C-alpha positions in Angstrom: -99.4 -113.2 -26.2 -100.1 -110.4 -24.1 -103.5 -109.1 -24.0 -102.0 -105.4 -24.2 -101.3 -104.0 -27.5 -98.9 -101.0 -25.6 -96.9 -101.8 -22.8 -94.3 -99.3 -21.4 -92.6 -100.1 -18.2 -90.0 -98.1 -16.3 -89.3 -95.8 -19.3 -86.4 -93.5 -18.6 -84.9 -91.0 -21.4 -82.5 -88.5 -21.3 -80.3 -86.2 -23.8 -76.9 -86.1 -22.3 -77.2 -84.7 -18.8 -80.9 -83.7 -19.2 -83.5 -86.3 -18.0 -86.8 -86.1 -19.9 -88.5 -89.0 -18.6 -88.6 -91.0 -15.5 -90.0 -94.2 -14.8 -93.0 -93.8 -17.2 -95.6 -97.1 -17.0 -98.5 -97.5 -19.0 -100.8 -100.0 -20.8 -103.1 -99.8 -23.6 -105.6 -102.7 -24.3 -107.6 -103.5 -27.6 -110.5 -101.1 -27.8 -109.2 -99.0 -24.9 -108.8 -95.1 -25.4 -105.9 -94.0 -22.8 -105.6 -90.4 -22.4 -102.2 -88.7 -21.6 -102.3 -84.7 -20.4 -100.3 -82.2 -18.8 -98.7 -79.0 -19.6 -96.4 -78.4 -22.9 -92.9 -80.2 -22.0 -93.9 -82.5 -19.6 -93.1 -85.6 -21.7 -96.3 -86.4 -23.4 -94.9 -86.5 -26.9 -91.6 -87.7 -26.0 -93.2 -91.0 -24.5 -94.8 -91.7 -27.8 -91.7 -90.9 -29.8 -89.6 -93.3 -27.7 -92.4 -95.8 -27.6 -91.6 -96.0 -31.5 -87.8 -95.4 -31.1 -88.1 -92.2 -32.8 -85.1 -90.8 -31.0 -81.8 -89.2 -32.1 -78.3 -90.8 -31.6 -77.8 -88.7 -28.7 -80.8 -90.1 -26.8 -80.3 -92.5 -23.7 -83.2 -94.6 -23.1 -83.9 -97.5 -20.3 -86.9 -99.7 -19.6 -89.1 -102.0 -21.8 -91.9 -101.2 -24.6 -93.8 -104.0 -26.2 -96.1 -103.2 -28.9 -98.7 -106.2 -29.8 -96.3 -108.5 -27.7 -93.2 -107.4 -29.9 -90.2 -105.9 -28.2 -89.5 -102.5 -29.0 -86.0 -101.7 -27.9 -84.6 -105.3 -28.4 -85.6 -105.2 -32.1 -83.3 -105.1 -34.9 -83.9 -102.3 -37.8 -86.2 -105.1 -39.8 -88.2 -106.2 -37.0 -88.5 -102.5 -35.8 -89.7 -101.5 -39.8 -92.2 -104.3 -39.5 -93.5 -103.2 -36.2 -94.3 -99.3 -37.3 -95.6 -100.4 -40.5 -97.8 -103.5 -39.5 -98.9 -102.9 -35.7 -99.1 -98.9 -35.3 -100.8 -95.7 -36.7 -99.3 -92.6 -35.8 -101.1 -89.4 -36.0 -99.1 -86.4 -35.8 -100.2 -83.0 -34.4 -99.5 -80.6 -37.5 -101.5 -82.6 -40.7 -99.7 -80.1 -42.9 -96.3 -81.1 -41.4 -97.3 -84.5 -41.4 -97.8 -84.4 -45.6 -95.1 -83.6 -48.1 -96.5 -80.4 -49.7 -95.2 -81.4 -53.2 -96.8 -84.7 -53.3 -100.2 -85.3 -54.1 -102.8 -87.0 -51.7 -103.0 -90.5 -53.2 -99.0 -90.7 -53.2 -99.0 -90.2 -49.5 -101.8 -92.8 -48.8 -100.3 -95.3 -51.1 -96.6 -94.8 -50.0 -96.7 -97.1 -46.9 -98.3 -99.8 -49.0 -96.4 -100.0 -51.8 -93.0 -99.6 -50.3 -93.3 -101.2 -47.5 -96.2 -104.1 -48.2 -95.2 -104.4 -51.6 -98.8 -103.7 -52.9 -99.5 -103.2 -56.5 -100.0 -99.2 -56.7 -103.5 -99.7 -58.1 -104.7 -101.7 -55.0 -103.1 -99.0 -52.9 -105.0 -96.5 -54.3 -108.2 -98.4 -54.2 -107.8 -98.7 -50.3 -106.7 -94.9 -50.4 -110.1 -94.0 -52.0 -112.0 -96.6 -49.6 -110.4 -95.0 -46.5 -111.0 -91.4 -47.5 -114.6 -92.2 -47.8 -114.2 -93.8 -44.3 -113.3 -91.0 -42.5 -115.8 -88.6 -44.1 -113.9 -87.1 -47.2 -116.4 -86.3 -50.1 -115.3 -86.9 -53.6 -112.4 -89.4 -52.5 -111.2 -90.1 -56.0 -110.6 -86.3 -57.0 -108.9 -85.7 -53.6 -106.2 -88.6 -54.3 -105.1 -86.2 -57.2 -104.9 -82.9 -55.0 -102.0 -81.5 -53.2 -102.2 -80.7 -49.3 -102.4 -77.1 -49.8 -105.8 -77.5 -51.7 -107.6 -79.0 -48.6 -108.6 -77.3 -45.2 -107.1 -78.2 -41.8 -110.0 -80.4 -41.1 -109.8 -82.5 -44.4 -106.2 -82.7 -44.1 -106.5 -84.0 -40.3 -109.0 -86.9 -42.0 -106.4 -87.5 -44.4 -103.8 -88.2 -41.8 -106.1 -90.3 -39.8 -106.6 -92.3 -43.1 -103.0 -92.4 -43.9 -102.5 -94.0 -40.2 -105.2 -96.7 -40.9 -103.8 -97.8 -44.3 -102.2 -100.8 -43.0 -105.2 -101.8 -40.8 -103.0 -101.5 -37.4 -104.1 -102.6 -34.0 -102.7 -99.5 -31.9 -103.4 -96.0 -33.0 -100.9 -93.1 -31.3 -102.8 -89.6 -31.8 -100.6 -86.8 -30.5 -102.7 -83.9 -30.3 -104.4 -85.1 -33.5 -107.6 -82.7 -33.0 -106.0 -79.5 -31.1 -105.7 -77.2 -34.4 -109.4 -77.7 -35.3 -112.5 -75.8 -34.5 -115.3 -77.6 -32.3 -117.1 -78.6 -34.9 -114.6 -80.3 -37.1 -112.9 -81.7 -34.0 -116.3 -83.4 -33.1 -116.4 -85.0 -36.5 -113.0 -86.4 -36.4 -113.4 -87.8 -32.8 -116.5 -89.6 -34.2 -114.5 -90.8 -37.1 -111.7 -92.4 -34.7 -114.3 -93.7 -32.3 -116.2 -95.5 -35.1 -112.9 -96.9 -36.6 -111.7 -98.1 -33.3 -115.2 -99.8 -32.5 -115.0 -101.4 -36.1 -111.5 -102.7 -35.9 -110.8 -103.1 -32.1 -108.0 -100.7 -32.0 -106.1 -99.7 -28.8 -105.4 -95.9 -28.8 -103.2 -93.5 -26.7 -104.6 -90.1 -27.2 -102.5 -87.0 -26.3 -104.2 -83.9 -25.5 -104.2 -80.7 -23.5 -107.9 -80.6 -23.3 -109.1 -82.2 -20.2 -112.4 -81.6 -20.8 -111.9 -83.7 -24.2 -109.8 -86.1 -22.1 -112.6 -86.5 -19.7 -115.2 -87.1 -22.5 -113.0 -89.5 -24.9 -110.8 -91.3 -22.8 -111.6 -94.6 -20.8 -108.2 -94.0 -18.8 -106.4 -90.6 -18.2 -102.6 -90.4 -17.0 -101.4 -87.1 -16.2 -97.6 -86.0 -16.5 -95.4 -83.7 -14.9 -91.7 -83.2 -15.6 -91.5 -86.6 -17.2 -93.1 -88.8 -14.6 -96.9 -90.2 -14.3 -98.2 -88.5 -11.3 -101.8 -89.7 -11.5 -104.1 -92.2 -13.1 -107.7 -91.9 -13.3 -110.8 -93.5 -15.0 -112.0 -90.6 -17.7 -115.3 -90.1 -15.9 -113.5 -89.7 -12.6 -111.2 -86.9 -14.2 -112.8 -84.4 -12.8 -114.2 -85.4 -9.2 -111.7 -87.8 -8.3 -108.2 -86.3 -8.8 -106.4 -86.4 -5.7 -102.8 -85.2 -6.8 -102.2 -81.5 -6.3 -100.9 -80.9 -9.9 -104.0 -82.7 -11.2 -106.0 -80.5 -9.4 -104.2 -77.4 -10.3 -104.8 -78.3 -14.0 -108.3 -78.9 -13.6 -108.8 -75.5 -11.7 -107.0 -74.0 -14.6 -109.0 -75.3 -17.2 -111.6 -73.0 -19.0 -115.2 -73.1 -17.7 -118.3 -71.9 -19.4 -119.6 -69.4 -16.6 -123.5 -69.0 -16.1 -124.0 -65.0 -16.2 -127.3 -64.0 -14.2 -129.2 -60.9 -15.0 
């Protein structure tokens, strides 16, 4: 079995005559956080959705994707459901969009365990309470009975993280998971993700627009431009080691705290 939790090799994606991804290749190992950065439309989210085969019928795809050593593109429907249900946790960008607004938090957390894994609902709710506590939500039993509109954005992001962890996945795909949060809440959510990663040896593909965040949070960072990976750097080397002109232009455009002298 391969050491990598995620292997994408030569991934091409097109919708009709429109090419979206060109030869994208990357790996994520257990315990590793790999960042994917680039401007809007560069192909970051398309890479994640293609890796999970969350594509419309009009999509044309080439290349290979393996999750925990299991082929994604060659899998039949039942195998694909097992890969998604057992190996991967997907944290979407908009927590309000990821949760059904007319269903209680507890139902959203328990659904995957009950319907996919056949777990008794009482046991699924117990796990839901445990995970809500693990991601820093107070009074988790009470939160299970609430609807999404009753929780703040930061709390909803924690709920989405808890939902992604319900089946104890080995790989987390986080698509702009903290972009809508204020700085304080963002730091708390990132600390939760890091704690869960250390505890479970999770691999994580972390999509972000925030270059400073990518440098601080990620072990490696891949830079995307027009559907291609144009540069790969260690997180600690992102601001000092970039050589590609596009990466350098991104870094120059990143907001900086200027010192004002009297």
